[in-house]
PQR file of N, CA, C, O and H, with PARSE charges and radii, in Angstrom:
ATOM      1  N   MET A   1       6.646 -29.794 -92.168 -0.4000 1.5000
ATOM      2  CA  MET A   1       5.603 -28.823 -91.875 -0.0000 2.0000
ATOM      3  C   MET A   1       6.252 -27.443 -91.706  0.5500 1.7000
ATOM      4  O   MET A   1       7.163 -27.298 -90.892 -0.5500 1.4000
ATOM      5  N   PRO A   2       5.800 -26.422 -92.459 -0.5600 1.5000
ATOM      6  CA  PRO A   2       6.419 -25.101 -92.328  0.2800 2.0000
ATOM      7  C   PRO A   2       6.031 -24.428 -91.010  0.5500 1.7000
ATOM      8  O   PRO A   2       4.991 -24.723 -90.420 -0.5500 1.4000
ATOM      9  N   LYS A   3       6.894 -23.522 -90.571 -0.4000 1.5000
ATOM     10  CA  LYS A   3       6.618 -22.774 -89.353 -0.0000 2.0000
ATOM     11  C   LYS A   3       5.485 -21.794 -89.596  0.5500 1.7000
ATOM     12  O   LYS A   3       5.275 -21.343 -90.722 -0.5500 1.4000
ATOM     13  H   LYS A   3       7.739 -23.283 -91.050  0.4000 1.0000
ATOM     14  N   MET A   4       4.745 -21.460 -88.524 -0.4000 1.5000
ATOM     15  CA  MET A   4       3.719 -20.431 -88.619 -0.0000 2.0000
ATOM     16  C   MET A   4       4.397 -19.071 -88.594  0.5500 1.7000
ATOM     17  O   MET A   4       5.281 -18.828 -87.772 -0.5500 1.4000
ATOM     18  H   MET A   4       4.916 -21.826 -87.609  0.4000 1.0000
ATOM     19  N   LYS A   5       3.990 -18.193 -89.484 -0.4000 1.5000
ATOM     20  CA  LYS A   5       4.542 -16.843 -89.494 -0.0000 2.0000
ATOM     21  C   LYS A   5       3.701 -15.959 -88.584  0.5500 1.7000
ATOM     22  O   LYS A   5       2.486 -16.130 -88.483 -0.5500 1.4000
ATOM     23  H   LYS A   5       3.272 -18.390 -90.152  0.4000 1.0000
ATOM     24  N   SER A   6       4.357 -15.019 -87.928 -0.4000 1.5000
ATOM     25  CA  SER A   6       3.612 -14.074 -87.100 -0.0000 2.0000
ATOM     26  C   SER A   6       3.034 -12.989 -87.996  0.5500 1.7000
ATOM     27  O   SER A   6       3.571 -12.695 -89.064 -0.5500 1.4000
ATOM     28  H   SER A   6       5.344 -14.881 -88.010  0.4000 1.0000
ATOM     29  N   VAL A   7       1.931 -12.398 -87.545 -0.4000 1.5000
ATOM     30  CA  VAL A   7       1.285 -11.309 -88.271 -0.0000 2.0000
ATOM     31  C   VAL A   7       2.041 -10.035 -87.927  0.5500 1.7000
ATOM     32  O   VAL A   7       1.973  -9.568 -86.790 -0.5500 1.4000
ATOM     33  H   VAL A   7       1.494 -12.637 -86.677  0.4000 1.0000
ATOM     34  N   LYS A   8       2.759  -9.466 -88.889 -0.4000 1.5000
ATOM     35  CA  LYS A   8       3.666  -8.354 -88.618 -0.0000 2.0000
ATOM     36  C   LYS A   8       2.919  -7.111 -88.127  0.5500 1.7000
ATOM     37  O   LYS A   8       3.462  -6.342 -87.333 -0.5500 1.4000
ATOM     38  H   LYS A   8       2.814  -9.846 -89.813  0.4000 1.0000
ATOM     39  N   GLY A   9       1.693  -6.909 -88.585 -0.4000 1.5000
ATOM     40  CA  GLY A   9       0.906  -5.772 -88.100 -0.0000 2.0000
ATOM     41  C   GLY A   9       0.584  -5.906 -86.624  0.5500 1.7000
ATOM     42  O   GLY A   9       0.559  -4.916 -85.892 -0.5500 1.4000
ATOM     43  H   GLY A   9       1.253  -7.533 -89.230  0.4000 1.0000
ATOM     44  N   ALA A  10       0.335  -7.141 -86.186 -0.4000 1.5000
ATOM     45  CA  ALA A  10       0.046  -7.384 -84.773 -0.0000 2.0000
ATOM     46  C   ALA A  10       1.305  -7.261 -83.927  0.5500 1.7000
ATOM     47  O   ALA A  10       1.245  -6.781 -82.795 -0.5500 1.4000
ATOM     48  H   ALA A  10       0.355  -7.945 -86.781  0.4000 1.0000
ATOM     49  N   VAL A  11       2.438  -7.688 -84.460 -0.4000 1.5000
ATOM     50  CA  VAL A  11       3.704  -7.597 -83.722 -0.0000 2.0000
ATOM     51  C   VAL A  11       4.033  -6.143 -83.423  0.5500 1.7000
ATOM     52  O   VAL A  11       4.555  -5.831 -82.352 -0.5500 1.4000
ATOM     53  H   VAL A  11       2.487  -8.078 -85.380  0.4000 1.0000
ATOM     54  N   LYS A  12       3.730  -5.248 -84.364 -0.4000 1.5000
ATOM     55  CA  LYS A  12       4.018  -3.830 -84.176 -0.0000 2.0000
ATOM     56  C   LYS A  12       3.061  -3.167 -83.191  0.5500 1.7000
ATOM     57  O   LYS A  12       3.398  -2.137 -82.607 -0.5500 1.4000
ATOM     58  H   LYS A  12       3.307  -5.501 -85.233  0.4000 1.0000
ATOM     59  N   ARG A  13       1.882  -3.736 -82.998 -0.4000 1.5000
ATOM     60  CA  ARG A  13       0.855  -3.072 -82.197 -0.0000 2.0000
ATOM     61  C   ARG A  13       0.734  -3.588 -80.769  0.5500 1.7000
ATOM     62  O   ARG A  13       0.240  -2.866 -79.903 -0.5500 1.4000
ATOM     63  H   ARG A  13       1.609  -4.572 -83.472  0.4000 1.0000
ATOM     64  N   PHE A  14       1.170  -4.818 -80.498 -0.4000 1.5000
ATOM     65  CA  PHE A  14       0.953  -5.424 -79.184 -0.0000 2.0000
ATOM     66  C   PHE A  14       2.252  -5.873 -78.555  0.5500 1.7000
ATOM     67  O   PHE A  14       3.200  -6.240 -79.249 -0.5500 1.4000
ATOM     68  H   PHE A  14       1.571  -5.404 -81.201  0.4000 1.0000
ATOM     69  N   LYS A  15       2.290  -5.840 -77.206 -0.4000 1.5000
ATOM     70  CA  LYS A  15       3.420  -6.364 -76.452 -0.0000 2.0000
ATOM     71  C   LYS A  15       2.858  -7.205 -75.308  0.5500 1.7000
ATOM     72  O   LYS A  15       1.859  -6.833 -74.693 -0.5500 1.4000
ATOM     73  H   LYS A  15       1.520  -5.541 -76.642  0.4000 1.0000
ATOM     74  N   VAL A  16       3.505  -8.345 -75.023 -0.4000 1.5000
ATOM     75  CA  VAL A  16       3.075  -9.191 -73.917 -0.0000 2.0000
ATOM     76  C   VAL A  16       3.853  -8.776 -72.676  0.5500 1.7000
ATOM     77  O   VAL A  16       5.082  -8.722 -72.692 -0.5500 1.4000
ATOM     78  H   VAL A  16       4.316  -8.648 -75.523  0.4000 1.0000
ATOM     79  N   LYS A  17       3.122  -8.482 -71.593 -0.4000 1.5000
ATOM     80  CA  LYS A  17       3.757  -8.101 -70.339 -0.0000 2.0000
ATOM     81  C   LYS A  17       4.252  -9.342 -69.608  0.5500 1.7000
ATOM     82  O   LYS A  17       3.945 -10.466 -70.006 -0.5500 1.4000
ATOM     83  H   LYS A  17       2.123  -8.525 -71.579  0.4000 1.0000
ATOM     84  N   LYS A  18       5.022  -9.139 -68.534 -0.4000 1.5000
ATOM     85  CA  LYS A  18       5.576 -10.269 -67.792 -0.0000 2.0000
ATOM     86  C   LYS A  18       4.495 -11.143 -67.172  0.5500 1.7000
ATOM     87  O   LYS A  18       4.675 -12.354 -67.046 -0.5500 1.4000
ATOM     88  H   LYS A  18       5.272  -8.226 -68.210  0.4000 1.0000
ATOM     89  N   ASN A  19       3.369 -10.540 -66.780 -0.4000 1.5000
ATOM     90  CA  ASN A  19       2.310 -11.330 -66.153 -0.0000 2.0000
ATOM     91  C   ASN A  19       1.407 -12.014 -67.178  0.5500 1.7000
ATOM     92  O   ASN A  19       0.454 -12.692 -66.796 -0.5500 1.4000
ATOM     93  H   ASN A  19       3.223  -9.556 -66.882  0.4000 1.0000
ATOM     94  N   GLY A  20       1.693 -11.848 -68.484 -0.4000 1.5000
ATOM     95  CA  GLY A  20       0.943 -12.562 -69.512 -0.0000 2.0000
ATOM     96  C   GLY A  20      -0.143 -11.758 -70.188  0.5500 1.7000
ATOM     97  O   GLY A  20      -0.659 -12.181 -71.223 -0.5500 1.4000
ATOM     98  H   GLY A  20       2.468 -11.297 -68.794  0.4000 1.0000
ATOM     99  N   THR A  21      -0.513 -10.599 -69.632 -0.4000 1.5000
ATOM    100  CA  THR A  21      -1.517  -9.768 -70.289 -0.0000 2.0000
ATOM    101  C   THR A  21      -0.874  -9.074 -71.486  0.5500 1.7000
ATOM    102  O   THR A  21       0.350  -9.000 -71.592 -0.5500 1.4000
ATOM    103  H   THR A  21      -0.094 -10.256 -68.791  0.4000 1.0000
ATOM    104  N   VAL A  22      -1.709  -8.573 -72.378 -0.4000 1.5000
ATOM    105  CA  VAL A  22      -1.206  -7.977 -73.618 -0.0000 2.0000
ATOM    106  C   VAL A  22      -1.518  -6.486 -73.614  0.5500 1.7000
ATOM    107  O   VAL A  22      -2.670  -6.080 -73.457 -0.5500 1.4000
ATOM    108  H   VAL A  22      -2.704  -8.633 -72.293  0.4000 1.0000
ATOM    109  N   LYS A  23      -0.473  -5.675 -73.791 -0.4000 1.5000
ATOM    110  CA  LYS A  23      -0.633  -4.230 -73.867 -0.0000 2.0000
ATOM    111  C   LYS A  23      -1.027  -3.830 -75.270  0.5500 1.7000
ATOM    112  O   LYS A  23      -0.697  -4.515 -76.238 -0.5500 1.4000
ATOM    113  H   LYS A  23       0.462  -6.005 -73.919  0.4000 1.0000
ATOM    114  N   ARG A  24      -1.737  -2.716 -75.377 -0.4000 1.5000
ATOM    115  CA  ARG A  24      -2.118  -2.178 -76.681 -0.0000 2.0000
ATOM    116  C   ARG A  24      -1.976  -0.667 -76.650  0.5500 1.7000
ATOM    117  O   ARG A  24      -1.805  -0.073 -75.585 -0.5500 1.4000
ATOM    118  H   ARG A  24      -2.005  -2.159 -74.591  0.4000 1.0000
ATOM    119  N   GLY A  25      -2.046  -0.050 -77.813 -0.4000 1.5000
ATOM    120  CA  GLY A  25      -1.996   1.399 -77.917 -0.0000 2.0000
ATOM    121  C   GLY A  25      -3.379   2.003 -77.789  0.5500 1.7000
ATOM    122  O   GLY A  25      -4.360   1.297 -77.551 -0.5500 1.4000
ATOM    123  H   GLY A  25      -2.184  -0.533 -78.678  0.4000 1.0000
ATOM    124  N   THR A  26      -3.449   3.306 -77.947 -0.4000 1.5000
ATOM    125  CA  THR A  26      -4.708   4.027 -77.860 -0.0000 2.0000
ATOM    126  C   THR A  26      -5.003   4.692 -79.194  0.5500 1.7000
ATOM    127  O   THR A  26      -4.092   5.192 -79.853 -0.5500 1.4000
ATOM    128  H   THR A  26      -2.653   3.880 -78.140  0.4000 1.0000
ATOM    129  N   ALA A  27      -6.256   4.701 -79.595 -0.4000 1.5000
ATOM    130  CA  ALA A  27      -6.656   5.363 -80.828 -0.0000 2.0000
ATOM    131  C   ALA A  27      -6.714   6.875 -80.620  0.5500 1.7000
ATOM    132  O   ALA A  27      -6.792   7.350 -79.488 -0.5500 1.4000
ATOM    133  H   ALA A  27      -6.996   4.295 -79.059  0.4000 1.0000
ATOM    134  N   PHE A  28      -6.674   7.620 -81.713 -0.4000 1.5000
ATOM    135  CA  PHE A  28      -6.838   9.078 -81.730 -0.0000 2.0000
ATOM    136  C   PHE A  28      -5.731   9.803 -80.989  0.5500 1.7000
ATOM    137  O   PHE A  28      -5.995  10.786 -80.297 -0.5500 1.4000
ATOM    138  H   PHE A  28      -6.611   7.234 -82.634  0.4000 1.0000
ATOM    139  N   ARG A  29      -4.481   9.330 -81.120 -0.4000 1.5000
ATOM    140  CA  ARG A  29      -3.359   9.963 -80.438 -0.0000 2.0000
ATOM    141  C   ARG A  29      -2.344  10.555 -81.410  0.5500 1.7000
ATOM    142  O   ARG A  29      -1.309  11.058 -80.972 -0.5500 1.4000
ATOM    143  H   ARG A  29      -4.266   8.531 -81.682  0.4000 1.0000
ATOM    144  N   SER A  30      -2.606  10.512 -82.715 -0.4000 1.5000
ATOM    145  CA  SER A  30      -1.544  10.854 -83.657 -0.0000 2.0000
ATOM    146  C   SER A  30      -1.425  12.347 -83.935  0.5500 1.7000
ATOM    147  O   SER A  30      -0.316  12.878 -83.880 -0.5500 1.4000
ATOM    148  H   SER A  30      -3.446  10.103 -83.071  0.4000 1.0000
ATOM    149  N   HIS A  31      -2.511  13.042 -84.230 -0.4000 1.5000
ATOM    150  CA  HIS A  31      -2.419  14.464 -84.577 -0.0000 2.0000
ATOM    151  C   HIS A  31      -3.759  15.136 -84.327  0.5500 1.7000
ATOM    152  O   HIS A  31      -4.752  14.475 -84.025 -0.5500 1.4000
ATOM    153  H   HIS A  31      -3.412  12.611 -84.275  0.4000 1.0000
ATOM    154  N   ILE A  32      -3.773  16.461 -84.457 -0.4000 1.5000
ATOM    155  CA  ILE A  32      -4.935  17.326 -84.193 -0.0000 2.0000
ATOM    156  C   ILE A  32      -5.497  17.040 -82.800  0.5500 1.7000
ATOM    157  O   ILE A  32      -6.693  16.794 -82.636 -0.5500 1.4000
ATOM    158  H   ILE A  32      -2.966  16.998 -84.703  0.4000 1.0000
ATOM    159  N   LEU A  33      -4.626  17.076 -81.816 -0.4000 1.5000
ATOM    160  CA  LEU A  33      -5.053  16.824 -80.444 -0.0000 2.0000
ATOM    161  C   LEU A  33      -5.646  18.066 -79.795  0.5500 1.7000
ATOM    162  O   LEU A  33      -6.153  17.994 -78.676 -0.5500 1.4000
ATOM    163  H   LEU A  33      -3.655  17.276 -81.948  0.4000 1.0000
ATOM    164  N   THR A  34      -5.590  19.212 -80.484 -0.4000 1.5000
ATOM    165  CA  THR A  34      -6.131  20.446 -79.910 -0.0000 2.0000
ATOM    166  C   THR A  34      -7.652  20.394 -79.816  0.5500 1.7000
ATOM    167  O   THR A  34      -8.246  21.109 -79.009 -0.5500 1.4000
ATOM    168  H   THR A  34      -5.178  19.271 -81.393  0.4000 1.0000
ATOM    169  N   LYS A  35      -8.279  19.569 -80.620 -0.4000 1.5000
ATOM    170  CA  LYS A  35      -9.744  19.453 -80.558 -0.0000 2.0000
ATOM    171  C   LYS A  35     -10.206  18.657 -79.347  0.5500 1.7000
ATOM    172  O   LYS A  35     -11.355  18.782 -78.924 -0.5500 1.4000
ATOM    173  H   LYS A  35      -7.796  18.988 -81.276  0.4000 1.0000
ATOM    174  N   GLN A  36      -9.320  17.838 -78.785 -0.4000 1.5000
ATOM    175  CA  GLN A  36      -9.682  17.039 -77.618 -0.0000 2.0000
ATOM    176  C   GLN A  36      -9.467  17.851 -76.352  0.5500 1.7000
ATOM    177  O   GLN A  36      -8.532  18.647 -76.261 -0.5500 1.4000
ATOM    178  H   GLN A  36      -8.386  17.736 -79.129  0.4000 1.0000
ATOM    179  N   ASP A  37     -10.343  17.643 -75.374 -0.4000 1.5000
ATOM    180  CA  ASP A  37     -10.124  18.344 -74.112 -0.0000 2.0000
ATOM    181  C   ASP A  37      -9.000  17.658 -73.342  0.5500 1.7000
ATOM    182  O   ASP A  37      -8.615  16.530 -73.649 -0.5500 1.4000
ATOM    183  H   ASP A  37     -11.103  16.997 -75.448  0.4000 1.0000
ATOM    184  N   ALA A  38      -8.486  18.357 -72.341 -0.4000 1.5000
ATOM    185  CA  ALA A  38      -7.293  17.908 -71.625 -0.0000 2.0000
ATOM    186  C   ALA A  38      -7.526  16.578 -70.918  0.5500 1.7000
ATOM    187  O   ALA A  38      -6.618  15.749 -70.846 -0.5500 1.4000
ATOM    188  H   ALA A  38      -8.799  19.274 -72.091  0.4000 1.0000
ATOM    189  N   GLY A  39      -8.730  16.367 -70.398 -0.4000 1.5000
ATOM    190  CA  GLY A  39      -9.028  15.119 -69.698 -0.0000 2.0000
ATOM    191  C   GLY A  39      -8.933  13.915 -70.611  0.5500 1.7000
ATOM    192  O   GLY A  39      -8.420  12.869 -70.216 -0.5500 1.4000
ATOM    193  H   GLY A  39      -9.467  17.040 -70.456  0.4000 1.0000
ATOM    194  N   THR A  40      -9.428  14.058 -71.833 -0.4000 1.5000
ATOM    195  CA  THR A  40      -9.361  12.961 -72.800 -0.0000 2.0000
ATOM    196  C   THR A  40      -7.918  12.634 -73.142  0.5500 1.7000
ATOM    197  O   THR A  40      -7.538  11.464 -73.194 -0.5500 1.4000
ATOM    198  H   THR A  40      -9.845  14.908 -72.154  0.4000 1.0000
ATOM    199  N   ARG A  41      -7.106  13.676 -73.376 -0.4000 1.5000
ATOM    200  CA  ARG A  41      -5.698  13.445 -73.708 -0.0000 2.0000
ATOM    201  C   ARG A  41      -4.956  12.795 -72.547  0.5500 1.7000
ATOM    202  O   ARG A  41      -4.091  11.945 -72.759 -0.5500 1.4000
ATOM    203  H   ARG A  41      -7.415  14.626 -73.333  0.4000 1.0000
ATOM    204  N   ARG A  42      -5.284  13.185 -71.344 -0.4000 1.5000
ATOM    205  CA  ARG A  42      -4.629  12.626 -70.163 -0.0000 2.0000
ATOM    206  C   ARG A  42      -4.999  11.161 -69.984  0.5500 1.7000
ATOM    207  O   ARG A  42      -4.145  10.350 -69.626 -0.5500 1.4000
ATOM    208  H   ARG A  42      -5.987  13.875 -71.172  0.4000 1.0000
ATOM    209  N   LYS A  43      -6.255  10.812 -70.226 -0.4000 1.5000
ATOM    210  CA  LYS A  43      -6.689   9.415 -70.103 -0.0000 2.0000
ATOM    211  C   LYS A  43      -6.033   8.530 -71.157  0.5500 1.7000
ATOM    212  O   LYS A  43      -5.826   7.338 -70.928 -0.5500 1.4000
ATOM    213  H   LYS A  43      -6.948  11.471 -70.516  0.4000 1.0000
ATOM    214  N   GLN A  44      -5.706   9.108 -72.308 -0.4000 1.5000
ATOM    215  CA  GLN A  44      -5.083   8.317 -73.364 -0.0000 2.0000
ATOM    216  C   GLN A  44      -3.628   7.993 -73.061  0.5500 1.7000
ATOM    217  O   GLN A  44      -3.048   7.125 -73.713 -0.5500 1.4000
ATOM    218  H   GLN A  44      -5.874  10.076 -72.494  0.4000 1.0000
ATOM    219  N   ASN A  45      -3.023   8.671 -72.084 -0.4000 1.5000
ATOM    220  CA  ASN A  45      -1.660   8.353 -71.686 -0.0000 2.0000
ATOM    221  C   ASN A  45      -1.594   7.103 -70.815  0.5500 1.7000
ATOM    222  O   ASN A  45      -0.541   6.474 -70.712 -0.5500 1.4000
ATOM    223  H   ASN A  45      -3.495   9.377 -71.555  0.4000 1.0000
ATOM    224  N   ALA A  46      -2.701   6.744 -70.194 -0.4000 1.5000
ATOM    225  CA  ALA A  46      -2.721   5.607 -69.278 -0.0000 2.0000
ATOM    226  C   ALA A  46      -2.494   4.311 -70.052  0.5500 1.7000
ATOM    227  O   ALA A  46      -2.932   4.194 -71.197 -0.5500 1.4000
ATOM    228  H   ALA A  46      -3.556   7.255 -70.278  0.4000 1.0000
ATOM    229  N   PRO A  47      -1.811   3.329 -69.439 -0.5600 1.5000
ATOM    230  CA  PRO A  47      -1.586   2.060 -70.132  0.2800 2.0000
ATOM    231  C   PRO A  47      -2.890   1.306 -70.374  0.5500 1.7000
ATOM    232  O   PRO A  47      -3.779   1.292 -69.522 -0.5500 1.4000
ATOM    233  N   LYS A  48      -2.992   0.685 -71.532 -0.4000 1.5000
ATOM    234  CA  LYS A  48      -4.194  -0.053 -71.906 -0.0000 2.0000
ATOM    235  C   LYS A  48      -3.862  -1.527 -72.065  0.5500 1.7000
ATOM    236  O   LYS A  48      -2.762  -1.884 -72.487 -0.5500 1.4000
ATOM    237  H   LYS A  48      -2.270   0.696 -72.224  0.4000 1.0000
ATOM    238  N   VAL A  49      -4.823  -2.382 -71.723 -0.4000 1.5000
ATOM    239  CA  VAL A  49      -4.674  -3.833 -71.845 -0.0000 2.0000
ATOM    240  C   VAL A  49      -5.838  -4.340 -72.677  0.5500 1.7000
ATOM    241  O   VAL A  49      -6.960  -3.856 -72.531 -0.5500 1.4000
ATOM    242  H   VAL A  49      -5.717  -2.092 -71.381  0.4000 1.0000
ATOM    243  N   ILE A  50      -5.584  -5.316 -73.557 -0.4000 1.5000
ATOM    244  CA  ILE A  50      -6.672  -5.839 -74.381 -0.0000 2.0000
ATOM    245  C   ILE A  50      -7.602  -6.704 -73.531  0.5500 1.7000
ATOM    246  O   ILE A  50      -7.239  -7.144 -72.440 -0.5500 1.4000
ATOM    247  H   ILE A  50      -4.672  -5.709 -73.676  0.4000 1.0000
ATOM    248  N   ALA A  51      -8.801  -6.938 -74.047 -0.4000 1.5000
ATOM    249  CA  ALA A  51      -9.800  -7.728 -73.343 -0.0000 2.0000
ATOM    250  C   ALA A  51      -9.328  -9.176 -73.202  0.5500 1.7000
ATOM    251  O   ALA A  51      -8.581  -9.688 -74.036 -0.5500 1.4000
ATOM    252  H   ALA A  51      -9.096  -6.581 -74.933  0.4000 1.0000
ATOM    253  N   LYS A  52      -9.777  -9.816 -72.133 -0.4000 1.5000
ATOM    254  CA  LYS A  52      -9.378 -11.194 -71.820 -0.0000 2.0000
ATOM    255  C   LYS A  52      -9.757 -12.156 -72.964  0.5500 1.7000
ATOM    256  O   LYS A  52      -9.008 -13.085 -73.267 -0.5500 1.4000
ATOM    257  H   LYS A  52     -10.383  -9.400 -71.455  0.4000 1.0000
ATOM    258  N   VAL A  53     -10.919 -11.929 -73.594 -0.4000 1.5000
ATOM    259  CA  VAL A  53     -11.379 -12.846 -74.645 -0.0000 2.0000
ATOM    260  C   VAL A  53     -10.518 -12.766 -75.902  0.5500 1.7000
ATOM    261  O   VAL A  53     -10.485 -13.714 -76.686 -0.5500 1.4000
ATOM    262  H   VAL A  53     -11.528 -11.174 -73.348  0.4000 1.0000
ATOM    263  N   ASP A  54      -9.817 -11.644 -76.105 -0.4000 1.5000
ATOM    264  CA  ASP A  54      -9.001 -11.478 -77.302 -0.0000 2.0000
ATOM    265  C   ASP A  54      -7.564 -11.926 -77.110  0.5500 1.7000
ATOM    266  O   ASP A  54      -6.818 -12.009 -78.085 -0.5500 1.4000
ATOM    267  H   ASP A  54      -9.843 -10.873 -75.467  0.4000 1.0000
ATOM    268  N   GLU A  55      -7.151 -12.217 -75.876 -0.4000 1.5000
ATOM    269  CA  GLU A  55      -5.751 -12.529 -75.589 -0.0000 2.0000
ATOM    270  C   GLU A  55      -5.240 -13.737 -76.358  0.5500 1.7000
ATOM    271  O   GLU A  55      -4.124 -13.713 -76.879 -0.5500 1.4000
ATOM    272  H   GLU A  55      -7.757 -12.149 -75.083  0.4000 1.0000
ATOM    273  N   LYS A  56      -6.038 -14.787 -76.436 -0.4000 1.5000
ATOM    274  CA  LYS A  56      -5.605 -16.014 -77.105 -0.0000 2.0000
ATOM    275  C   LYS A  56      -5.317 -15.759 -78.577  0.5500 1.7000
ATOM    276  O   LYS A  56      -4.310 -16.229 -79.106 -0.5500 1.4000
ATOM    277  H   LYS A  56      -6.944 -14.807 -76.013  0.4000 1.0000
ATOM    278  N   ASN A  57      -6.202 -15.010 -79.242 -0.4000 1.5000
ATOM    279  CA  ASN A  57      -6.024 -14.725 -80.668 -0.0000 2.0000
ATOM    280  C   ASN A  57      -4.802 -13.860 -80.914  0.5500 1.7000
ATOM    281  O   ASN A  57      -4.039 -14.113 -81.847 -0.5500 1.4000
ATOM    282  H   ASN A  57      -7.020 -14.628 -78.811  0.4000 1.0000
ATOM    283  N   VAL A  58      -4.609 -12.836 -80.082 -0.4000 1.5000
ATOM    284  CA  VAL A  58      -3.477 -11.928 -80.277 -0.0000 2.0000
ATOM    285  C   VAL A  58      -2.167 -12.647 -80.029  0.5500 1.7000
ATOM    286  O   VAL A  58      -1.206 -12.454 -80.774 -0.5500 1.4000
ATOM    287  H   VAL A  58      -5.229 -12.631 -79.325  0.4000 1.0000
ATOM    288  N   LYS A  59      -2.112 -13.475 -78.991 -0.4000 1.5000
ATOM    289  CA  LYS A  59      -0.881 -14.214 -78.706 -0.0000 2.0000
ATOM    290  C   LYS A  59      -0.551 -15.187 -79.831  0.5500 1.7000
ATOM    291  O   LYS A  59       0.622 -15.422 -80.122 -0.5500 1.4000
ATOM    292  H   LYS A  59      -2.893 -13.631 -78.386  0.4000 1.0000
ATOM    293  N   ALA A  60      -1.579 -15.756 -80.468 -0.4000 1.5000
ATOM    294  CA  ALA A  60      -1.339 -16.638 -81.601 -0.0000 2.0000
ATOM    295  C   ALA A  60      -0.794 -15.857 -82.798  0.5500 1.7000
ATOM    296  O   ALA A  60       0.016 -16.375 -83.566 -0.5500 1.4000
ATOM    297  H   ALA A  60      -2.532 -15.565 -80.232  0.4000 1.0000
ATOM    298  N   MET A  61      -1.243 -14.610 -82.951 -0.4000 1.5000
ATOM    299  CA  MET A  61      -0.763 -13.794 -84.063 -0.0000 2.0000
ATOM    300  C   MET A  61       0.685 -13.357 -83.866  0.5500 1.7000
ATOM    301  O   MET A  61       1.443 -13.277 -84.833 -0.5500 1.4000
ATOM    302  H   MET A  61      -1.901 -14.189 -82.327  0.4000 1.0000
ATOM    303  N   ILE A  62       1.082 -13.071 -82.608 -0.4000 1.5000
ATOM    304  CA  ILE A  62       2.427 -12.562 -82.403 -0.0000 2.0000
ATOM    305  C   ILE A  62       3.406 -13.648 -82.001  0.5500 1.7000
ATOM    306  O   ILE A  62       4.603 -13.384 -81.886 -0.5500 1.4000
ATOM    307  H   ILE A  62       0.466 -13.137 -81.822  0.4000 1.0000
ATOM    308  N   ASN A  63       2.924 -14.863 -81.785 -0.4000 1.5000
ATOM    309  CA  ASN A  63       3.696 -16.033 -81.337 -0.0000 2.0000
ATOM    310  C   ASN A  63       5.157 -15.738 -81.190  0.5500 1.7000
ATOM    311  O   ASN A  63       5.932 -16.621 -80.822 -0.5500 1.4000
ATOM    312  H   ASN A  63       1.952 -15.077 -81.879  0.4000 1.0000
TER
END
């Protein structure tokens, strides 16, 4: 039986923390940030965690 391959796009986007939750990035952070107000940019710096219902699928992708 061949090994399951991890989804490389998911490996680049998600990291599993020590407590088992999965970190993710934030959208709209790459360029043209001058159009966003300062509060929006500041909130995008905060760490984000994926929803509990998606954790099983993401962990299976990044195995």
